[in-house]
N, C-alpha and C positions, 0 to 999 in steps of 0.2 A: 306775641311775646315781647316784652320790653327789650330794647336794644342792649340794656345793661344787665338783664336778668342772669345771664350765665356768669357774670362777674360778681354778682352780689354776695356770693359766698366768701369772697375775699374781704368783705367790708363788715366784719363783726369783731371790732377791736376790743381789747381789754381797757380798763380804766387807765388813763394816762396819769402817771404820778410825778410828772415833771412840770415845772412852771413854764409859762409861755416864753419867758426870757431864756430858759434853759433849752427850749426847743429850737431856737431859731437863728443862730449865727451861721453864716454861709462860708463854705469852703468848696471850691470847684476845681476841676483839673486845670482850669485856665486862670486861677486866681493870681498866680505869679507871672502870667503872660509868658509861660514857657511851653513850647510844643515839643512833644517827644516823637521821634521818628523822622524819616527822610521824606519831606514833602516838597512840592514845588515852592520856591521861596515866596512867590506871590500869594499862594494859598496860606502859607504860614503867617504872612503879614495880615491877611484877612482874619484868620483865627485869633491872632493876638489882639487885634483891634476890637473884635467882638467880645473877647474876654475882658478887655478894658470896659466896654459898654455895660456888661453884666455887673462888674464891680461898681461902676458909676451909678447905675440905677439902684443898686443896693444902698448906697450911702447918700444919694442926693434926695433931698426932701420932695415928697409928692409924687414919686413915680409909681402910682398905682397901676393895675393892669391895663386899663384903656390908654393911659398916658404913655406907658412903656411900649405898648403895641404900636402907637402912632409914631414914636421915635424910630422903631425898627423899620416901619414902612418908608419913612422919609430917608433914613440912612441907606436902606437897600436901594431905593430909587436913585439917590445921589451917586452911589458907587456904580450902579449900572450905567447911568447916563455919562459919567466921567469915563468909563471904560469902553463903551461902544465904539468911539472913534479910533480906539487903539487896538481893538480885538481883530483878529483875522477871521474871515468868514462873512456870513450874511446876517449878523446880528443887527437889530434895529432899535431905535429909540422909541420910548413911550411918550415923549413930550407932546406929540400931536393929540393925545387923548385928553390932555389937561389944559383947559383954558387958563391963560395967564402965566403959564410956566415959560419963561424966557431963558433959554440956556445959552451960554457963550459958544461961539463958533470956533472950532479948532482951526489953527493955521495950516493951510495946505503945504506950507514950506517947512513945517516942523515935524520931526520924528519924535513921537511921544514914547515914554518908557512907562509901562503899565504899573510896576510897583511904586514909582515916583508919583504917578497920577493918583493912585489909591491912597498912598500915605498922606498926601496933602488933603485929599478929599475927606478921609475919615477923621483926621485930626481936626479939621475945620467943622465938619457937621456935628461931631460929638461935643466940641467946645461950645457951639451955638445952642445945642439942645440941653447940655448940662451946665448952663450958665450959672446956676445956683449951686454947683458942686462944691464941696468943701475943698480946702486948700490942698490936702493930700491927693485928692483925685485929679485936680488940675496939674499937680506936679507929676503924677503918674502919666498923664496924657503927654506932657512935654517930654518926659524921659523916653516914652515909647516912640514918639515921633523921631527924637534925636537918635535913638538906637537904629531905626530903619534908615535914616539919612546916612549914617555912618556906613551901614552895609551897602546901601545903594551906590554911594560914591566910590566904592571899591570895584563897581561893575560898569559905571557909566561916567561920562565927563560931567562937570558941574553945570555947563550950559544946558545940557539935555535934562539933567535933574531939575534945574530951576524952571525951565519952560514947562515940564511935565507936572511938577508939583503945583505951579501957579495955575495951570489949567484945572487940575483937580480941585483946588481951593475955590476957583471961580464957579465951577459947577455946584459945589457944596453951598456956596453963598446964594446962588440963584435958587436952588431948591429950598433953602431955608427961608429966603425972602418970600417965595410962593407959599410956603407952609404958614407964614404969618397972616396970609389973607384968609385963612380958616380961623375966624375970630373965636369960635367956641373952643377949638382944640389948642390954639396957640398958647404956649406957656401954661398948659393945663395943670402942670405940677404945682403951680403957685396958687391955684384956686380949686383945690379938690372938694372941700366941704362948703356947701352953699347954705349959709345961715338965713338967707332970704327965701329959701324954698319952704313952703308949707305943705306937708304931705296931706292928701285928702283923707277924710275920716270915714270909717265904716268897718264892719265886722271883718271883712276879708282883706282890708287894706293895710299896707305896711306902715308901721310907725317905728321910730328909733327904739332899740332895746333899752329897757330901763337900767340894765347893768352896763351898757356901753352907749350912752345917749349922745352920740355924735350926730351932727346934721347930715343931711343926705349927701352921698358921694356922687358928684358929677351928674346931677339930675338932668342936665341939658346936653349931655354928651351925644345923645342920639341925633342931634342936629349938626354934629361935626362932619367933616368931609369924608367921603368914601372914595376909594380909588378904582374899584371895579364893580363891586356888588351894589345894586340899588337897594337901599334899606327897605323901601316899600314892598319889595318883592320877597323880603325875608323877615316879615313880621311873624312873631310866634303865633302858633295856632290858638284859637280861643280856648279859655280854660272852662272847666265845668262850673255850674252854679254852685256858689259857696254854701257850705252847710257844716254844722257841728254834729249832725246825725252820725251815729256809729257805723251806719251802712254807707256813708258817703265816701267818695274818692279821697276827700281831704282827711277824714278821720283815719281811713285805712292807711294812707301814706304817712301821716303823722305818727301813727302807731308803729309803722315800720321803722321810722327814724328813732323813736323812743326805744324800741326793742333792740335795735342794732347797737344802741349805746348801753345796754344793760345785760351783761357787761360787754366790754370790748375785748376781743382776743388779742394776744401778742402779735399774731400775723397781721391783723388788720390795723393795729396800732402803728405798725411799720408802714403799711400802705398810707395811712392818714398823714403821718409825719413826712413821708417821702414826697407827697404831692401837695403839701400845704402851700409853699411858695408865695406867700403874700403877707409878709410881715415887714413893713418899712423899716429900714435901718439894719435889718438882720438877714434877710434873704432877698434874692432877686424876685421879681414878680412872676406870676403865672404865665405872663406873656414871655418874659425872659427865659423861662424854663425851656421853651421850644427853640430859643436861640442856643441855649446850652446843648440841647439835643442835636440841633443842626450842626453845631461845632463838632460834636462827637461823630456824627455821620460823615461829615466832610473829611475828618481826619482818618476814620476807619476805611473809607473808600479811596483815600488819596486822590481826590477828584482833581479835575482840571480847574484852572482859574475861572473859565467860562461857566462851568457847572456850579462852582462855589458861589459866584456872583448871582446866578439864577436862583440858587437855593435861598440865599439871604433876601433877594428881591421878592420871590413868591411867598416865602414864609412871612416876611414882614407885612406884605399887603394883605395876606389872609388874616393875620392876627388883628390888624387895624380895622379892616372892614367887619370882621366878626364882632369886635368890641363895640363899634358904632351901632350895628344892628341889634346886638344884645341889649345895650343900654337903652336903645329906643323902645324895645319891647318891655324891658323892666319897668320903665316909668309910665308906659301906657296901661299896663295891667296892675301895677302897684300891689302885687300879692304879698301878704304877710309871710314872715319867715316861720319855719316849723317851731322854733322856740316859743313864739307868741301863741301859736295854736295849741301846742302841747300843754303849756301852762294854764290855758283857759279850759281845755277839754279833757286832759288826761292826767297830768300831775302838776300841781301848782308850783312846786319848788324845783322843777327840772331845769337843768342847765346843759347846754351843748359842751363839747370838748373845748372849743375856743369861743371867743366872743362872736356873736352873730354880726355879720357885716352890716354896715350902715347904708343899705340900699335894698330894694325889693328883691324877692326870691326868683321870680320866673322871667326868663329861663336862666339856667346856670351859666355864668361867665366862664368858669373853669372848663365846663363841658364844651361850650361853643368855641372858645379859642383853641382848645386842644384838638377838637375834631377838624377845624379848618386847617390848622397846621399839619395834622396827621394826613389829611387828604392830599395836600400839596406834596408832602414828603413821599407819600405812597406813589403818586404819579411820577415823581422824579427817580425814586430808588426801588420801586417795586413793592408788591403786596406782601412779600414774605421776608422783609428785611429784618434780620435778627440783630438785636442790640442790647448790651448790658449798660443801662443808664448809670453813669458814674457822677451825676450832677452833684451829689452830696457825699461823695467818697471822702472818708476821713473825718466826718463829723463826730464830735464827742458829745454834743448837747442832746442828741437824739439819734435814733437808729437810721443813719444815712447809708447803710450798707447797700451797695449796688444791687439793682433788681434786673432780671433778664426778661426780655420780651421777644416775641416771634413776629411782631409786626407793629407798625405805627398805630394801627387801629386798636390793637390790644392795649397799647399805652394810653391812648385817648379814652378808651372805655373804662379802664381802671381809674384814671384820673377823675372822670365824671362820677363813677360810682363811689369814690372815696368821699365825695361831698355829702352823701346821704348819711353815712355813719358818723361823719364829723359833726352832724347835727345841724347843718346850715341850709340843707336843700331837701325838697321833696323829690321823689323819683321822677315826677313829671317834669320838673325843672331840668333834670339831667338828660332825660330822654329827648326833650324838645331842643335843648341846647346842642346836643350831639347831632340831631337831625339837621338843624339849621347850619351848624358849623361844617358838616360834610358837604352840604349844598353850596355854601360860600366857597369852600376850598376847591370844589369842582369848577366854579366860575373863574377863580384865580388861575387854576391850572390850564385853562383853555386860552388864556391871553397869549397871542403869538409874540415871540421875541426874535423871530427870524423871518426874513423876507420869503424864505422857503415855506413857512407855515401859513402865509397870508393868502 
């Protein structure tokens, strides 16, 4: 049985009668950088900085899912490496895993203050990655940093703050400098669409949709750096021989997509809108969605700073490695999208709910990134973690009413299944993306972060 089958009854939505622009403005519980409840101040700082990152990727040009995933991997790594010398316990650096990563050495004569270290680190790493951010986002970053400086200086002396903040900044700069040696990924938001890429031609092969004729999105992203998972070990399984025969896998799965769209039920319209998360300038990315979920988990659990740092690190690494492996498979198989198949074999004038994305179908990126992050979160917080996802609470443009889940797996499976009825993926795309994402998440979860685990 398909891993998504028991969720497919949720994916039969009714016709969406709102425009794409009406669908898509973002409001999250962290949009104003305000955290409700009594939390460890260091955790509050981390939550607010990640709220800022979500807002930044929403408004900064080019932060499509792989690019955003990469950002969260490097920011998570920078924060971890900046914090390790300050944390109590047996926590260890990951720097030895990464050739060329040269981190500053903390002074043995200096007592570092963790919030000061992290405030300097986050401000610097996000400034570097959002170098093309609009002025209001840069202003928001400066105001957030200044807010925490004011709070910090009420607790520690200025010399401790300055030494700690400087160390955090230097770690962030070192990580960013190393990130730039990944020439495919570096500044990826400034070169999303490759007009020099010529898609291969054939009955089964992807071509830009005639209604949305954008060049290929990030066709070489599969050659970008991975952090833990070797992409060659996570290539998607071979697909069946292509056919327009009504008995073929392709016809049956394309017919499923078509049927699910005719009509869409109100319940599954809600699911579709709830998980779309990939409309530049209006929502955060599908990678950012799992940072939003992580924010909610950290707040709900009132975690320690150490566990919050670990959460952002592992989730970021899982999202980035899943994106690289996914895009590597996408452009190796170059499978056409359901829209193209349906218009050729089932109904010539059919259109999906949203524009078909400008890259190949197999496997699904939403499915793969979601499963990887869900696996990591499951390992950290347990298989039965209940959460009401408020990522789109208060939205007026579409139904962003919070939805309740009994596990991270349930969230990931529903996210994957939503892509079928949205009209942009076959079931095999979602099944294989989910399988690979779970496997990558397991690899990330096994990385030791303590000398006691080695």
